N, C-alpha and C positions, 0 to 999 in steps of 0.2 A: 562426768564422762569417765567410763572405765578404761583403765589402761592395761595393756597386755605386757606382760614381762616374760623374760626368757631367761633361764638359769643355765649356764653352760655346763658341759658334762664335767670339765675340770673343777668347777666350782661345786657342783653337785657330789663329785667324789671327795672334795675336801670337807664338806659338811658330813658326809657319811663317815669318814675316817675320825673326824672329831667327835662324832656320836659314838663310834665304837670304843674310842679312848675313854670318853666319859662314863660309858657303861660298864667298862671294866672296873672302874673305880667306885661308881655310884649312879645306879639306874635312875633315881630320881633327878640327878644333875643332868643326865643325859636328855630325859624327857623335857626338863625345863629349857635346855638348849635348843631343842627341836622346836618348840613352842615359841621361844624367843626369836629364832631365825625366821620363822613363819610370820610373826607379827611384825618384825623388821622389814621383811620384803613386802608386807601389806602397806606399811606406812610409806616406804619408798614409791610404791605403785601410786599411792594416793598424792604424795607430794614429792615428786622426783627431784626438785630442787633443793632439799633439804641436806643433801651430802655436801660435804667440803670438796671443793675442786683439788684435783691432784695434778700437778705439773710434771710432764715428761717430755724429753726431747724427740722421742719417736712419734711421727705424726699420726699413726694409727692409734695412739692413746689420747689424742686431743678430746677433751670433754669428759674424761674420767673423773669418777667422784668416789667419795668414800663416806660410809656411815657405819657406826658401831652397831653390833648387835645388842639390843637392850638386855641389860642385866649381865652381860659378857662383854663388856667394852673393850676388851683387849682383842676381840675378834671383830674384824672389819669386813664389811661387804663393799666391794668395789663394782661400780656399775657406770654404764653410760645411758643416756636417754635422749630421745628427740621429741620434739613437739608434734 
């Protein structure tokens, strides 16, 4: 079954800003980061339970999970999913 995922405008801005930063230093790294984020989103869409649960006190953040960007493990994708 195909899953639909949504990238929030804030997350999209964060990715764009990081791409801009990498591009100023090394365009190849920027392209690798873009490819890695796309592959990581695809992996999460296929297996949304792979992320580690994150616990917060705010009820709106219940069910939040995190998963590192492949090859850029200090960059995390935070996401929620429903069955």
